[in-house]
C-alpha positions as CSV (number, residue, x, y, z in Angstrom):
1,X,197.2,172.4,44.6
2,X,194.6,173.2,47.1
3,X,191.2,171.2,47.8
4,X,189.7,174.7,46.8
5,X,190.9,174.5,43.5
6,X,190.7,170.9,42.2
7,X,188.4,170.5,39.6
8,X,186.2,167.3,39.8
9,X,187.8,165.2,37.4
10,X,191.2,165.2,39.8
11,X,189.4,164.2,42.4
12,X,187.9,161.2,40.3
13,X,190.9,160.0,40.0
14,X,191.9,159.9,43.6
15,X,189.8,157.6,44.1
16,X,189.9,155.8,40.9
17,X,186.6,156.4,39.3
18,X,185.1,157.6,36.0
19,X,184.5,161.5,35.9
20,X,180.9,160.8,35.4
21,X,180.8,158.7,38.1
22,X,182.1,161.6,40.7
23,X,179.7,163.9,39.2
24,X,176.8,161.2,39.6
25,X,178.1,160.6,43.8
26,X,178.7,164.8,44.0
27,X,174.8,165.2,43.0
28,X,173.5,162.4,45.3
29,X,175.0,164.6,47.9
30,X,173.0,167.6,47.5
31,X,175.8,169.7,45.3
32,X,174.7,171.1,42.0
33,X,178.1,171.1,39.8
34,X,177.6,172.0,36.1
35,X,180.3,169.5,34.6
36,X,183.8,167.5,35.6
37,X,185.4,170.7,34.9
38,X,184.0,172.3,37.4
39,X,185.8,173.6,40.6
40,X,184.9,171.1,44.0
41,X,184.2,173.3,47.2
42,X,186.0,172.2,50.4
43,X,182.0,171.1,51.4
44,X,182.1,168.6,48.4
45,X,185.3,167.2,48.8
46,X,184.6,166.6,52.4
47,X,181.2,165.2,51.8
48,X,182.8,162.5,49.3
49,X,185.5,161.7,51.9
50,X,182.4,161.2,54.2
51,X,181.4,159.0,51.9
52,X,183.6,156.3,50.6
53,X,184.6,156.1,54.2
54,X,181.1,155.2,55.3
55,X,181.1,153.2,52.4
56,X,184.5,151.5,53.5
57,X,183.4,150.6,56.9
58,X,180.3,148.7,55.6
59,X,182.8,147.0,53.2
60,X,184.8,146.0,56.0
61,X,182.0,144.9,58.4
62,X,180.8,142.6,55.4
63,X,184.4,141.3,54.7
64,X,184.4,140.4,58.9
65,X,180.9,139.2,58.7
66,X,182.3,136.8,55.7
67,X,185.1,135.3,56.9
68,X,183.2,134.1,60.1
69,X,180.7,132.8,58.0
70,X,183.6,130.7,56.1
71,X,185.8,129.5,59.3
72,X,182.5,128.1,61.0
73,X,181.7,126.1,57.3
74,X,184.6,125.1,57.6
75,X,184.7,123.8,60.5
76,X,181.7,122.1,59.7
77,X,183.3,120.1,56.9
78,X,186.0,119.4,59.0
79,X,183.9,117.7,61.7
80,X,182.2,116.1,58.9
81,X,185.2,114.9,57.6
82,X,186.3,113.3,60.7
83,X,182.5,111.3,60.8
84,X,183.2,107.7,59.1
85,X,181.2,106.2,56.4
86,X,179.3,103.8,59.1
87,X,178.5,106.8,61.2
88,X,176.7,109.2,58.6
89,X,173.2,108.4,59.4
90,X,174.3,109.6,63.5
91,X,172.7,112.5,64.7
92,X,175.3,114.4,64.7
93,X,176.1,113.9,60.7
94,X,172.5,114.9,60.0
95,X,172.6,117.8,62.2
96,X,176.1,119.2,59.9
97,X,174.3,118.4,56.8
98,X,171.3,120.3,57.4
99,X,173.0,123.5,58.5
100,X,175.7,123.1,55.6
101,X,172.2,122.7,53.2
102,X,170.9,126.0,55.0
103,X,173.9,127.8,54.5
104,X,174.4,127.2,50.6
105,X,170.8,127.8,50.1
106,X,171.6,131.5,51.4
107,X,174.2,132.1,49.4
108,X,172.3,131.3,46.2
109,X,169.3,133.7,46.9
110,X,172.3,136.3,47.4
111,X,173.8,135.8,44.4
112,X,169.8,135.8,42.7
113,X,168.9,138.6,44.3
114,X,169.0,141.8,42.3
115,X,168.6,145.6,43.8
116,X,167.1,147.6,41.2
117,X,166.8,151.8,41.9
118,X,162.8,152.6,41.0
119,X,164.0,156.4,41.1
120,X,167.2,155.7,38.0
121,X,164.3,153.2,35.9
122,X,161.7,156.0,36.0
123,X,164.2,159.1,35.0
124,X,165.3,156.9,32.2
125,X,162.4,155.7,30.9
126,X,161.1,159.4,30.6
127,X,164.4,160.8,29.2
128,X,163.9,157.7,26.4
129,X,160.6,158.9,26.1
130,X,160.9,162.1,25.3
131,X,163.6,161.8,22.8
132,X,161.4,159.1,20.6
133,X,158.6,161.6,20.9
134,X,160.4,165.3,20.3
135,X,159.6,166.3,23.5
136,X,162.1,169.1,25.3
137,X,163.8,168.3,28.8
138,X,165.4,171.3,29.1
139,X,165.4,172.3,33.1
140,X,164.9,175.9,34.2
141,X,166.9,177.0,37.3
142,X,167.3,179.5,39.6
143,X,170.0,181.4,41.7
144,X,169.4,181.6,45.4
145,X,171.1,184.4,47.8
146,X,174.1,181.4,48.8
147,X,174.7,181.1,44.6
148,X,173.6,178.0,45.0
149,X,171.6,177.1,41.8
150,X,167.8,175.4,42.1
151,X,165.7,173.8,39.8
152,X,162.2,175.6,39.7
153,X,158.8,174.4,38.4
154,X,157.3,175.3,35.2
155,X,156.4,174.7,32.0
156,X,159.4,173.4,29.6
157,X,158.3,175.6,26.5
158,X,157.8,179.0,28.5
159,X,160.2,181.6,27.4
160,X,161.3,184.8,28.8
161,X,161.4,187.5,25.8
162,X,161.8,191.2,25.5
163,X,160.6,193.6,22.7
164,X,163.2,194.0,19.5
165,X,164.8,190.7,20.9
166,X,166.9,189.6,17.6
167,X,166.1,186.4,15.7
168,X,169.4,184.5,16.9
169,X,168.6,185.7,20.4
170,X,164.8,184.2,19.8
171,X,166.3,181.3,18.5
172,X,168.5,180.7,21.4
173,X,165.7,181.1,23.9
174,X,163.7,178.1,22.2
175,X,166.8,175.8,21.6
176,X,166.5,175.7,17.9
177,X,168.9,176.4,15.2
178,X,168.4,180.6,13.8
179,X,168.2,179.1,9.9
180,X,165.2,177.1,11.5
181,X,163.4,180.1,12.8
182,X,164.3,182.1,10.0
183,X,162.8,179.3,7.3
184,X,159.5,179.6,9.7
185,X,159.3,183.5,9.8
186,X,159.3,182.7,5.7
187,X,156.5,180.3,5.8
188,X,154.9,183.2,8.0
189,X,155.3,185.9,5.1
190,X,158.2,187.8,7.0
191,X,161.4,188.2,5.5
192,X,164.0,188.5,8.3
193,X,168.1,187.8,8.6
194,X,169.7,186.5,11.7
195,X,170.6,189.7,12.9
196,X,167.1,191.3,12.6
197,X,165.3,192.7,15.7
198,X,161.6,191.8,15.9
199,X,159.0,193.8,17.6
200,X,156.6,191.9,20.4
201,X,153.7,191.4,18.3
202,X,156.5,189.3,15.5
203,X,157.7,187.5,18.3
204,X,154.1,186.1,19.9
205,X,153.2,185.0,17.0
206,X,156.3,183.4,16.4
207,X,156.4,181.9,19.6
208,X,153.0,180.8,19.5
209,X,153.8,179.1,15.7
210,X,156.8,177.0,17.8
211,X,154.5,175.8,20.5
212,X,155.9,177.8,23.0
213,X,154.4,180.3,25.5
214,X,155.7,184.1,25.6
215,X,156.9,185.4,28.8
216,X,157.0,189.4,28.5
217,X,160.0,191.0,30.5
218,X,159.4,194.7,30.9
219,X,163.4,195.5,31.0
220,X,166.7,193.8,29.2
221,X,168.5,191.9,32.8
222,X,164.8,191.4,34.6
223,X,166.5,187.5,35.0
224,X,169.2,188.6,36.5
225,X,167.4,189.8,39.3
226,X,166.9,187.7,42.7
227,X,162.9,186.7,43.5
228,X,162.3,188.1,47.1
229,X,161.8,184.8,49.4
230,X,158.9,185.5,51.3
231,X,160.3,184.0,54.4
232,X,163.3,186.4,54.2
233,X,161.0,189.4,54.2
234,X,161.1,192.3,56.9
235,X,159.2,195.6,57.3
236,X,160.9,198.3,55.3
237,X,160.7,202.3,55.5
238,X,158.2,204.3,53.5
239,X,158.9,206.3,50.7
240,X,157.7,210.2,51.0
241,X,158.1,212.8,48.9
242,X,156.3,215.9,49.8
243,X,154.4,217.6,46.8
244,X,152.9,221.0,46.6
245,X,152.1,224.6,45.3
246,X,155.2,227.4,45.5
247,X,155.8,228.9,48.6
248,X,153.1,226.8,50.5
249,X,156.4,225.4,53.0
250,X,157.5,222.2,51.2
251,X,161.2,223.3,51.7
252,X,160.3,224.5,55.3
253,X,158.8,221.4,56.5
254,X,161.7,219.4,55.0
255,X,164.3,221.7,56.9
256,X,162.3,221.2,60.1
257,X,162.4,217.6,60.2
258,X,166.2,217.8,59.3
259,X,166.6,220.3,62.0
260,X,165.0,218.6,65.1
261,X,166.1,215.1,64.6
262,X,169.6,216.7,64.0
263,X,169.3,218.6,67.4
264,X,167.8,215.6,69.5
265,X,171.5,214.1,69.4
266,X,170.2,211.1,67.8
267,X,173.7,210.8,65.5
268,X,173.3,209.3,62.4
269,X,169.7,209.4,62.4
270,X,169.2,211.4,58.8
271,X,171.3,210.5,56.0
272,X,170.8,213.6,54.3
273,X,172.1,213.9,50.8
274,X,170.9,215.0,47.1
275,X,167.9,214.1,46.3
276,X,166.9,211.7,48.9
277,X,167.6,211.2,53.2
278,X,166.1,209.2,55.6
279,X,164.9,209.9,59.7
280,X,164.0,208.0,62.1
281,X,161.0,208.6,64.4
282,X,160.1,206.8,67.7
283,X,161.6,204.0,66.5
284,X,160.7,204.0,62.9
285,X,162.4,205.1,59.8
286,X,160.9,207.3,56.6
287,X,162.8,207.9,53.5
288,X,161.9,210.8,51.8
289,X,162.8,212.1,48.2
290,X,163.4,215.9,48.1
291,X,162.6,216.1,44.4
292,X,162.3,219.4,42.7
293,X,158.6,219.2,42.6
294,X,156.0,217.1,40.9
295,X,158.0,217.6,37.5
296,X,160.9,215.2,38.4
297,X,158.2,213.3,40.4
298,X,156.8,212.7,37.1
299,X,159.5,212.1,35.3
300,X,160.7,209.4,36.8
301,X,157.1,207.1,36.2
302,X,156.9,208.4,32.6
303,X,160.1,206.0,32.6
304,X,158.6,203.5,34.1
305,X,159.4,203.4,37.8
306,X,157.3,203.2,40.4
307,X,159.2,204.6,43.5
308,X,157.1,206.8,46.1
309,X,154.7,204.7,48.7
310,X,153.3,207.7,50.1
311,X,152.5,211.7,49.2
312,X,152.5,214.4,51.2
313,X,150.7,217.2,49.3
314,X,151.5,220.5,51.3
315,X,148.5,223.5,51.4
316,X,148.8,227.0,52.8
317,X,146.1,227.7,55.1
318,X,146.5,231.4,54.6
319,X,146.6,231.2,50.3
320,X,144.5,227.9,49.9
321,X,144.1,225.3,46.8
322,X,146.5,226.6,43.7
323,X,147.2,225.9,40.5
324,X,150.4,223.7,41.2
325,X,148.2,222.2,44.4
326,X,145.8,220.6,41.5
327,X,148.4,219.5,39.4
328,X,150.3,217.8,42.6
329,X,146.7,215.8,43.3
330,X,146.8,214.8,39.9
331,X,149.9,213.8,39.1
332,X,149.4,211.5,42.8
333,X,146.2,210.0,41.9
334,X,147.9,209.1,38.1
335,X,150.7,207.3,41.0
336,X,148.0,205.5,42.5
337,X,149.6,206.3,45.9
338,X,148.0,207.7,49.2
339,X,148.1,211.4,50.0
340,X,148.4,212.8,53.1
341,X,148.0,216.0,53.3
342,X,149.7,219.2,55.4
343,X,147.8,222.3,56.3
344,X,150.4,224.4,56.7
345,X,151.1,227.9,58.3
346,X,148.3,227.9,60.9
347,X,150.4,230.0,63.0
348,X,149.1,232.9,60.2
349,X,146.9,235.3,61.5
350,X,144.5,235.4,58.0
351,X,144.9,231.1,58.3
352,X,141.2,229.6,57.4
353,X,141.7,225.7,58.3
354,X,137.7,225.0,57.1
355,X,137.8,226.7,54.4
356,X,141.2,224.9,52.9
357,X,139.5,221.5,53.8
358,X,136.6,223.0,51.4
359,X,138.4,223.8,48.9
360,X,140.4,220.0,48.9
361,X,136.7,218.2,49.0
362,X,135.9,219.7,45.6
363,X,138.9,218.3,44.6
364,X,137.9,214.6,45.9
365,X,139.8,215.0,49.3
366,X,137.6,214.8,51.9
367,X,139.0,214.7,55.5
368,X,138.1,211.9,57.9
369,X,136.6,214.4,60.2
370,X,134.4,215.1,57.7
371,X,133.3,211.6,56.5
372,X,136.1,211.1,54.3
373,X,139.2,209.2,53.6
374,X,141.9,211.6,53.4
375,X,144.2,211.9,56.4
376,X,144.9,215.9,57.4
377,X,147.0,217.0,59.6
378,X,147.0,220.8,60.8
379,X,150.7,222.2,61.2
380,X,153.2,224.9,61.3
381,X,156.8,224.3,59.6
382,X,157.8,227.5,61.2
383,X,156.7,226.3,65.2
384,X,157.0,222.7,64.5
385,X,153.5,222.4,65.7
386,X,151.8,219.3,64.3
387,X,155.3,218.0,62.4
388,X,155.1,214.9,65.0
389,X,151.9,214.0,64.0
390,X,152.3,214.1,60.3
391,X,155.3,211.2,61.1
392,X,153.0,210.0,63.0
393,X,150.6,209.4,60.2
394,X,153.2,208.6,57.9
395,X,154.4,205.7,60.1
396,X,150.9,204.5,60.3
397,X,149.8,204.5,56.5
398,X,152.9,202.8,56.0
399,X,151.8,200.1,58.7
400,X,148.5,199.6,56.1
401,X,150.2,199.2,53.4
402,X,152.4,196.9,54.7
403,X,155.5,197.8,52.9
404,X,158.1,194.8,53.3
405,X,161.6,193.7,51.3
406,X,163.9,190.9,51.0
407,X,167.4,192.4,52.4
408,X,169.1,189.1,51.9
409,X,169.2,189.0,48.2
410,X,171.3,191.4,45.7
411,X,170.3,195.2,45.7
412,X,167.8,196.6,43.5
413,X,166.7,200.3,43.4
414,X,166.2,203.1,41.2
415,X,168.5,206.6,40.3
416,X,167.1,209.7,42.3
417,X,169.8,211.9,40.7
418,X,173.2,212.0,39.1
419,X,176.1,214.1,38.5
420,X,179.9,214.3,37.5
421,X,182.3,215.9,39.9
422,X,185.6,216.2,39.7
423,X,188.1,213.8,41.2
424,X,184.7,211.5,41.5
425,X,183.6,211.0,38.1
426,X,180.1,209.8,38.2
427,X,177.9,210.3,41.4
428,X,174.5,208.8,41.5
429,X,172.0,209.4,44.3
430,X,170.6,205.3,44.7
431,X,167.8,204.7,46.6
432,X,167.6,200.8,47.0
433,X,164.2,199.1,47.0
434,X,164.7,195.7,48.3
435,X,168.2,193.6,48.8
436,X,171.5,194.6,49.7
437,X,174.5,196.5,48.0
438,X,178.0,196.3,49.3
439,X,181.5,197.8,48.2
440,X,182.7,195.8,45.2
441,X,179.6,194.8,43.7
442,X,179.0,194.5,39.9
443,X,175.8,196.8,39.3
444,X,173.7,197.7,36.5
445,X,172.2,200.9,36.0
446,X,170.1,201.8,32.7
447,X,172.1,201.3,30.1
448,X,175.5,201.5,31.8
449,X,177.5,199.0,33.8
450,X,180.1,198.9,37.0
451,X,181.4,198.5,40.0
452,X,180.6,200.5,43.3
453,X,183.6,201.8,44.8
454,X,182.2,204.1,47.4
455,X,179.1,204.5,49.2
456,X,178.8,207.3,50.8
457,X,176.2,210.0,52.7
458,X,175.9,213.8,52.5
459,X,179.2,213.7,55.4
460,X,181.2,212.0,53.3
461,X,181.0,209.5,56.0
462,X,182.2,205.5,54.0
463,X,179.5,202.9,54.3
464,X,179.9,199.5,53.5
465,X,177.0,198.4,53.0
466,X,173.1,199.6,52.1
467,X,169.6,197.7,52.7
468,X,166.2,198.7,51.6
469,X,164.5,201.9,51.7
470,X,167.8,203.5,52.0
471,X,169.4,205.9,50.0
472,X,173.2,206.5,49.2
473,X,175.4,208.1,46.9
474,X,177.5,205.4,44.7
475,X,180.4,206.0,42.6
476,X,181.7,202.7,40.1
477,X,179.4,203.5,37.0
478,X,181.2,204.0,33.5
479,X,178.4,207.4,33.0
480,X,175.9,209.6,34.1
481,X,172.4,207.6,34.3
482,X,169.3,209.5,34.3
483,X,166.7,210.3,37.0
484,X,164.2,206.9,36.8
485,X,167.0,204.2,35.2
486,X,166.8,200.8,37.2
487,X,169.6,199.9,39.6
488,X,170.6,196.8,40.6
489,X,173.9,194.5,41.8
490,X,174.2,191.5,39.6
491,X,176.8,188.7,40.1
492,X,180.1,189.5,38.4
493,X,181.2,192.4,35.6
494,X,180.5,190.0,32.3
495,X,177.6,190.1,33.1
496,X,177.0,193.7,34.2
497,X,178.7,194.6,30.6
498,X,176.6,192.0,28.8
499,X,173.1,193.4,30.5
500,X,174.4,197.1,29.8
501,X,175.0,196.3,25.9
502,X,171.9,195.1,25.2
503,X,170.5,197.4,27.2
504,X,172.0,200.0,24.6
505,X,171.1,198.2,21.4
506,X,167.4,198.1,22.8
507,X,167.5,201.8,23.8
508,X,168.4,202.2,20.1
509,X,166.0,200.5,18.5
510,X,163.3,202.0,20.0
511,X,164.6,205.0,19.5
512,X,164.7,204.4,15.6
513,X,161.0,203.7,15.6
514,X,159.5,206.0,18.7
515,X,158.1,207.8,15.4
516,X,155.5,205.4,15.7
517,X,154.6,205.1,19.1
518,X,152.8,208.4,21.3
519,X,149.3,209.1,20.9
520,X,147.5,211.4,19.0
521,X,143.6,212.0,17.8
522,X,144.6,210.5,14.2
523,X,146.2,207.1,16.3
524,X,143.8,206.8,18.6
525,X,141.0,204.4,16.4
526,X,143.7,202.0,15.5
527,X,144.9,201.6,19.5
528,X,141.3,201.3,20.5
529,X,141.0,198.2,18.0
530,X,143.8,197.1,19.1
531,X,142.6,197.1,22.9
532,X,145.4,199.0,23.9
533,X,143.5,202.3,24.6
534,X,140.0,201.8,26.8
535,X,139.5,205.7,26.4
536,X,140.7,209.3,25.4
537,X,142.6,210.9,28.6
538,X,143.2,214.7,28.4
539,X,145.2,217.7,29.6
540,X,143.4,220.7,29.4
541,X,145.1,224.3,29.9
542,X,143.6,227.3,29.1
543,X,144.4,231.1,29.7
544,X,141.8,231.7,32.3
545,X,139.6,229.3,34.9
546,X,136.2,229.8,33.7
547,X,136.9,229.0,29.8
548,X,139.0,226.2,31.4
549,X,136.2,225.1,33.9
550,X,133.4,225.3,30.8
551,X,136.0,223.7,28.7
552,X,136.3,220.8,30.7
553,X,132.5,220.2,31.9
554,X,131.9,220.5,27.8
555,X,134.4,217.3,27.1
556,X,133.6,215.6,30.3
557,X,130.4,215.3,29.4
558,X,130.9,213.2,25.7
559,X,130.4,209.8,26.8
560,X,129.0,206.5,25.7
561,X,129.0,202.7,26.7
562,X,132.4,202.3,25.2
563,X,134.7,204.7,25.1
564,X,134.6,208.3,27.0
565,X,137.2,210.9,27.5
566,X,139.2,211.0,30.8
567,X,140.2,214.5,32.1
568,X,143.4,214.1,33.7
569,X,144.3,217.4,34.7
570,X,143.1,220.6,33.9
571,X,145.1,224.2,34.7
572,X,145.4,227.7,33.8
573,X,148.4,229.0,31.9
574,X,151.2,227.8,29.5
575,X,151.7,224.3,28.8
576,X,154.4,223.3,30.8
577,X,157.0,220.8,30.6
578,X,155.0,219.0,33.6
579,X,152.2,218.5,31.5
580,X,153.7,217.3,28.9
581,X,155.6,214.7,31.1
582,X,152.3,213.7,32.7
583,X,150.4,213.2,29.0
584,X,154.1,210.9,28.4
585,X,153.1,208.7,31.7
586,X,149.8,208.2,31.2
587,X,149.5,208.2,27.4
588,X,147.3,211.5,27.1
589,X,146.5,214.4,24.7
590,X,146.9,217.5,25.5
591,X,144.1,220.7,24.7
592,X,145.0,224.1,25.1
593,X,142.3,226.9,25.0
594,X,144.1,230.7,24.1
595,X,147.8,229.5,25.1
596,X,150.7,228.4,23.8
597,X,153.3,225.6,25.1
598,X,156.7,226.8,26.1
599,X,160.0,226.4,24.3
600,X,160.7,223.7,26.7
601,X,157.2,222.1,26.5
602,X,157.6,222.0,22.5
603,X,160.9,219.7,22.9
604,X,160.0,217.6,25.1
605,X,156.4,217.0,23.0
606,X,158.3,216.3,19.7
607,X,160.9,213.8,21.9
608,X,158.3,212.0,23.5
609,X,155.7,212.1,21.2
610,X,152.8,214.1,22.5
611,X,149.9,215.5,21.0
612,X,149.3,219.4,21.8
613,X,146.1,220.6,20.2
614,X,145.7,224.1,20.4
615,X,142.1,226.1,20.0
616,X,140.8,229.9,20.1
617,X,136.6,228.3,19.6
618,X,135.5,225.8,22.1
619,X,132.8,224.4,20.0
620,X,136.1,223.5,17.2
621,X,138.0,221.6,20.6
622,X,134.5,220.1,21.1
623,X,134.2,218.7,18.0
624,X,137.3,217.2,17.4
625,X,137.2,215.3,20.6
626,X,133.8,214.2,19.9
627,X,134.9,213.4,16.0
628,X,137.9,211.1,18.1
629,X,135.9,209.1,20.4
630,X,133.2,208.7,17.3
631,X,135.9,207.4,15.1
632,X,136.7,204.8,18.4
633,X,132.7,203.4,18.2
634,X,132.3,200.5,15.5
635,X,130.0,201.8,12.4
636,X,126.2,199.8,12.1
637,X,126.4,197.6,9.3
638,X,122.5,196.9,7.4
639,X,121.3,194.8,4.7
640,X,119.9,197.3,1.9
641,X,117.3,195.2,-0.9
642,X,118.5,196.6,-4.4
643,X,117.0,193.4,-6.6
644,X,115.7,190.0,-7.2
645,X,115.9,187.3,-9.7
646,X,114.1,184.5,-10.6
647,X,116.5,181.2,-12.2
648,X,114.3,179.8,-15.0
649,X,116.9,177.9,-16.6
650,X,120.0,176.0,-16.1
651,X,123.2,176.0,-18.5
652,X,126.6,173.7,-17.6
653,X,129.5,175.9,-18.6
654,X,132.9,173.6,-18.5
655,X,135.3,175.3,-16.1
656,X,133.0,177.4,-15.0
657,X,129.9,175.3,-13.4
658,X,126.5,175.8,-13.3
659,X,125.3,179.1,-15.0
660,X,121.0,180.1,-14.0
661,X,119.3,181.8,-16.8
662,X,117.4,183.7,-14.5
663,X,114.8,187.5,-15.5
664,X,115.3,190.2,-13.2
665,X,111.6,190.6,-11.3
666,X,112.1,194.0,-9.3
667,X,115.2,196.3,-9.2
668,X,118.8,195.3,-10.6
669,X,121.6,193.0,-10.1
670,X,125.1,194.2,-10.2
671,X,128.1,192.4,-10.8
672,X,129.7,193.2,-7.4
673,X,126.5,192.8,-5.1
674,X,126.6,190.3,-2.2
675,X,123.1,187.8,-2.9
676,X,121.0,185.3,-0.9
677,X,119.4,182.2,-2.7
678,X,116.5,181.8,-1.5
679,X,114.4,178.2,-1.8
680,X,111.1,177.6,-0.7
681,X,111.2,180.3,1.5
682,X,114.7,179.4,3.2
683,X,118.1,181.1,2.5
684,X,120.2,178.5,0.5
685,X,123.4,180.1,0.0
686,X,124.9,183.6,1.0
687,X,127.9,185.0,-0.9
688,X,128.9,187.1,-4.0
689,X,128.4,186.8,-7.2
690,X,131.1,184.8,-10.0
691,X,129.9,186.2,-13.6
692,X,127.1,188.4,-14.8
693,X,126.2,188.1,-18.2
694,X,123.8,189.9,-21.2
695,X,123.9,187.2,-23.7
696,X,127.5,186.5,-23.9
697,X,128.7,189.7,-23.6
698,X,129.6,190.3,-19.6
699,X,127.6,192.7,-17.7
700,X,128.4,195.4,-14.7
701,X,124.0,195.6,-14.0
702,X,121.1,194.1,-15.3
703,X,117.6,196.2,-14.7
704,X,114.0,195.4,-14.0
705,X,112.8,192.9,-16.7
706,X,115.4,192.0,-18.4
707,X,117.7,188.4,-18.9
708,X,120.9,187.4,-17.7
709,X,123.1,184.7,-16.9
710,X,124.6,184.9,-13.2
711,X,127.1,182.4,-11.9
712,X,127.1,182.6,-8.1
713,X,130.6,182.0,-6.6
714,X,131.6,178.4,-5.0
715,X,128.1,177.6,-5.4
716,X,126.8,174.9,-8.3
717,X,123.5,173.8,-6.5
718,X,121.5,175.8,-8.7
719,X,117.8,174.7,-9.2
720,X,114.9,176.2,-11.4
721,X,112.7,178.5,-9.4
722,X,115.2,179.2,-6.9
723,X,115.3,183.5,-6.2
724,X,118.6,185.1,-6.5
725,X,118.2,188.1,-3.8
726,X,120.9,191.1,-4.3
727,X,121.5,193.4,-1.3
728,X,124.3,196.0,-0.5
729,X,125.8,196.1,3.1
730,X,125.2,200.0,4.1
731,X,127.6,201.3,6.6
732,X,126.3,203.7,9.1
733,X,129.0,206.2,11.1
734,X,127.5,205.9,15.3
735,X,127.9,209.1,16.7
736,X,127.7,210.2,20.1
737,X,125.3,211.9,21.8
C-alpha cells in the first residue's frame, strides 16, 4: 500500500500510538482530517515524520545531557569517597558536598514542575460548560479553493433553510430529532408528518420557537457554491445585451462588430456561438448576448436571473422612437441596468438625430450633451462610423461599474440557451459569471445534473477550461435546461445528483402550490398587509396611442401617502407574451383597453398566474384600480356613543361575580356593546358586557328609563354611582382623492 492510500489509523500503528493521539498531532500540524479513517496525504505523512524526527533528536540531546551530568556526579561521589573521615572538614570535601546538594535540589525541582497547556484547559472548560448548560458546540466550515475545510465565524444557532423544506430536513439542520420537531409543531397547532414540506412562514415560526436564526437560501445548492475571495477578485468583461425596435439595426450592428474583428486578423478575438459571443477591443473584452429581443431578456429575469450588466438601445435615426423601443426601455429600467443609446442609420438622407434625442428625452433618457446622464452615440452599422466609439463607451461604463469576479473558485453562471443535437445530446450555451469550469467537472444546471464532456466554441474548437464572463457550449447534462437556469460546478457527481433531486422535489411542490401565487386586484390587499407590496404595478395596453396616454394619465394620478399606482409600461397593440413576462417578473397587473391578449399570452398568463383585466370604458378601469388602491388603505375607526347607565345597587352572584343594578339614563344598552366604566370623571375600565338582564331574564337591549342588571367581563370592582357608557366602533372606509 502506498503512502497516499494509507489511513490515519494505519499511520498511528507505525508510530505505536493511538488513533486519537495521531489525529491530535495531525490537527496541531495544521491539517483538518474528519476521522481516523481519513486518508493520510503525502503532506500529512511528511509533516508527521518531521515532527517525530525533531522530537527524537531533542530526546537524544536530553539523554546525552543527563548522561554527562550522571558521570560528573559519579566522579564527585568517587572523590568524596576517597576522602577519609578525618578530612570531612577540609575545603575540598565541603566543595563537593555543596555541588552535590545543588544537583539534588535541581532534580527535585524538575520532578515538582508540571507543564500546563492553557489552551487545552480552556477548550475542555468551554466544552464542559456547554454540556452542562445545554448549549450547542456545532462548528460551521467552508471549503476553500484548494479543497481544504476552514472553520468560519458566526452564531451557532444560524441555520440555512429554503422554502418547502421537509420536517426531516429542518430537524437535521437544527440537529434535533424529527419526533421532537413534530412535537413542537403540534404544540404550535400544526399537524405535520416527517416528510411533509413546510412553507417559509412556518419554517421561520418554528425556528424562532426553537431558538434558531434563519438564513434564507434562494435556491437549493446555494450553500454548495464557493464564496468569492476578496484577494482573488480580478476585472471581468462586461455582459451586454442589444435591444430595440424591429429593423432599427440590432443585427446589423452585431454583424459589423463580428466582421470587423474577424477581418482585423485577431484570431480568436471572437468566440461566437448561439446566444453569446466575446469581442476584444483595444485590449479589453466585451461579452455580447445575442438574444431574440427583450422577450428572452425578461424571460431570464422572470426566472430570478440577472445576467446583463449594460443594455445597448438601438434607435434608427430615420424612424425614431417606436413601441418596441419604449418596451425595451421599460424592460431595461425594470432590470435596473445602465442604458447606452446607439443612434443608428445616421448615413440615411432623412436622418434626424436631434429629433431622436427629443423623443428619447420624453422617455427620461437625456443625452449627456444636453445635461443628462445617458450616453448616446451616433453611428452607422452599414459604414462602421461610430462603432468603435460604442465599444469604447461600453468599456468605459464597465470601468465605472467596477465589474470583478474570482477565477480561482469553481465555475458559476447561467444558461443562455439549450437544445438537443443528434449525436451530441443536450447542448447548453452557458455564460460563466464567476469562477472557472473545466472538462470533467461535475455540474448542476437548474434541476439537471451531469459531468462536462466537452467545452467548445461555434467553430467546434475544443476548450479545456473557461473563466468569468466567457460564453461556451457544454455537453454532458442529463437533459435540456431552460434559459435562465443557474449553472455551477460542484465537488463530485454525488453532490450534483443530490442537488438536482432536491430541486426537482421543490419544483413539484412549487408547481402544486403555484395557484396561491401571482398578483391580482383581489389579492393585492392581503399582500399589502403582509408587507409584500408597497405599490400597485400596472402594464397598460390599448388600441390607439391617444387612449393609452389618457388611461395612463388617469391611473397615474391616483396616489396617496401610503399607496400608489406605478405604471411600468404602456403601449399600443394586443397584450403579448412580452407583456405577460414583464408582469410576471415584476409582479404587475395588465390593463387592456379595447384590446385582447393573443393565444400565447393567454397560455403564459395562465401558467404564471398573471392577472389580465380588459375594459371598454375608461372610467371602469379607473374605478377598479381606485377601489383596489382604496382597499389597501386602513379604515378610520371611530367610537359612537349609544347610551349610559348609572349603577345604583350591587349584587354578588356566586360563580358569576358582581352585577351592577343599573338605570339607563340616556340612549340604550345592548348586549354586544363595548363599554367604559367612568368613576369621578375618570375611565376605570374599558371592555365588554358579560351579562345583561331585565329582572331574571336575559335581555338583548335595554332602552332609556328602564332598569337592568349589568355584568362586566373580567371586572368586579363596581361601586354605587359608577357610570357605564356604551359605544360602538364604526369603521369608515377611506377613499383616494
